[in-house]
N, C-alpha and C positions, 0 to 999 in steps of 0.2 A: 891720806885716806879720807880724812874728814872733808877736805875740799872736794874730792871726787864724789862723795856721798851727797854733799850739798848741791853740787852741779846737777847730779842725776835727779835728785828730788825736785829741784827747780824746773828742770826741763820737762819732767813728767807732769807737774802741775800746770805749766804753761801749755802743754799739749792737750790737757783736759783728760788724761788717762787715769787720774787718781781722784779720790774723794777730795773735796775741799778741806781746808784746815779744820782744826777741831771745833771752831765756832763759825765756819763759813767765812773765813777772813777774806777770801777772794771776792765773794759777792758783796760783802760789807764794804770793802775798799772801793769797788767800782761804783756802788750806789753813793758812797760818800763823795767821791770826786765829781760825779755827774750832778748830784744835787747841789753841791757848792757852786759849780759852774753855772747851772741854770739859775740859782738864787741870785748870784751876783749880776747876771745878765738882766734879770727882772728888776732888781733894785737900781741898777744904773739907768734902765729905761724910765723907771719912776722918777729918779732924780732929774733926768733930762726932760721929763714931761712928754715922753713919746710912748706910743702904744696904748693898749687898753688897760694896762695895769695901774692900780692905785694902792695906797696903803690901806691895810685893814683897820677900820675904826669902828668900835662898838661904843655908842654914845659919844663921849668925848675922849675915850681912851684909845690910844694907838696900840693895837695888839701886835707885838713884834713876833717874827717868825720863830724865834727861839722857843716860844710857848708851844708851838706845834711840834718842834723838835724834841722838847722834853717829854711830851706825852707819847710821841712815837717810840722813843727809847724805853720809856716805862712799860708801855704795852708790849713791845717786842721782847724786852727782857723778861717780863712776867710770864709771857706765854712760853718762852724758851725754858725757863726754870720749872714751870708748872708741868709741862707736858713732854719736854725733851724730845721733840719730834726729830725725825730723820728725813733724809732725801730732800725732795723739792721744798717741803714746808720749812725745813730748817734754813734753806737757802733764801726763801722769801723773808723769813724773820730776820736773817742776817742783813738782807737788803734794807728792810724797814729800819733796823737799828742804825745802819750806816746813813740813811737819809736823815734820821733824827739827830744823829751826831753832827752832821754837816750843818743842819739848820740851827742847832744850838751853838756850835763853835763859831759860826759866822757872826754871831753877836756876843762872842766871848768878852769883848771889851766892855760891853754894856753891863755884863754881870760883874766885872771887876770894878768898874767905876761907879756903878749904880746911877748911870746917867746916859742919855742918848748921845753917844759919841761916835755913832756909826760912820759918819763922814768926816770926823775930826781926825787930827793926827794921832790921838790916843786910840782911835778905832783901828789903827794898823795892827794892834795886838791880836785882833780877831784873825787877820790874815796869817800872822805868825803861827797862831794856834792851829789853824787849818793845814797849812803847809807842813808844819812839823808832824802833825798827826798823820797826814798822808804819807810822809816819808817813813814813819815808824810802822804804819800799816803795810807798806810795801816790803819792809824788812821781814815782818811777820809772815807775809804771804809767801815769800820765796823760801821761808824756812831757814833763814840765815842763823848760823851758830858761830858768830865771830869770835867767841871766846875759845873756840876749838876744843871744847870739852866733850868727851865721849863716854861711852859706857865703861871703858877701861880705866878712866881716871879715878883716883882715890878721892874720897869725900874731903879730906883735909886740903888736898891740892885744889879741888874745885871751889871749896869755900874760900880759900885764900885768894884765888884769882877773882872771884866774884866780889869779894870785899874790897880789893884794891881798885877794881873797875868802878864800883859804886862810889868809892871815896873820891876818885878823880871826877866822876860825873857830878857829885854833890859840890865839889870845889868849883867846877865850871859854872854850875847854877848860881852859886854864891857870888861869883864874879860877874854875874849879869849875862852870861852866855847861855841863854835859855835853849836855843836851837841845838847848839853843839853839845850842851849838857845832856839833853834828853836823847839825842841820837847817839851820844856816847855811851848810853846804857847798853846799846846793841853793838856799837863799834868802839872798842876800848881806845884805839889810837886817837880817835877824834876827841874824846874826853880828856885824854892825857895831854895832848897839845894845847887844848883850850885852857886846861887847869894851870898850865905852866906860864901862860901869857898874862899880860897885865889886865887888871880888872877894869870894868867900866866905872866911871866916876860916881854914878848914882847907885851902884850895886851895894848889897850888904857888906861884901868883902872890903870895898873901899871905905865904907863908914867905920868898919871895925879896925882896919889895918893901916889906912893911908892918912894918919894924923901925925904930921911931922912939923909942928910949929905954926906960929901965927901967920906966916907968909905962905902957907901951903897951897892956897888957891891961886897964887900968881902963876901964870903960864910959863914964866921964865925961871921960876925957882926949881932947883934940881931935887925934886921930891917925887915920890911915886905918884901922888895925886896929880902933880903938875904934868908928869908924863902921861898919865891917864887922860887928863883933859886935852892934851895935845893929840893923843891918839884917837880920842872920841869927843871932839868938840860938840857943843849943843846943836849947832846948825849943820852938822856933818850929814851928808846924804851919800849912800853907797849904792852899788849896783843892786843890792837886796831891796833897798827902798824903792828904786825905780821899777824893779820887778813887781813889787807889791802894788805900786801905782798902776802898772799895766794890767795886773790881774783883777784888782778890785776898784780901780778908779782913784784918781788923785784926791787926797783929803783937802778940805777947805782950810784956809789959814786962819 
């Protein structure tokens, strides 16, 4: 019954016969994706020296587009909380918030490293943040209830299920599996599988648990850290890395 209700709700939203989500999730998601796509197109043109676009410079300061994103989110959020508008105005504010979120998360790596790593390998964290946020936004938009909890479920059962799911998600995050950990908040099976697999060598879990003697960094030693290093070598590139290069441009070495 839960699955039938979820499918019916999703189909109704996609057909446009229902009000958008409680905070205009649909409009926010569309604005988020389009803004990220346009932003990356412009920045890649700037990087290649093509087109009329140039970096915004005030005096000698390069004003990054995350600044505009932060202000857009602040303004849209303040207006939503202050006036709680409905109808078209709420959809407009949701769109502006999505635009601001995209501009901000597109430079997420700069906020983390406090350095201009936009085109560096560390700058890929921004693409991770955007794609993960888009996936979570899509799950919110379709009204997914992967936990299968309904009105008939008792509070102790619901609390137990949520607690176990969050425990798996936090474990996955501690193991360095950011994408699967966050998506696993909505899809328990994803977090469960990720939590049970070996951690990445640079993750907090590896630092806490993978300390098995002085030879633990040897790739030939039969230790958890050695297996982690074999599974996730420093120079390893996956299909996900190539996807990020295609979306955002290859980083400089």
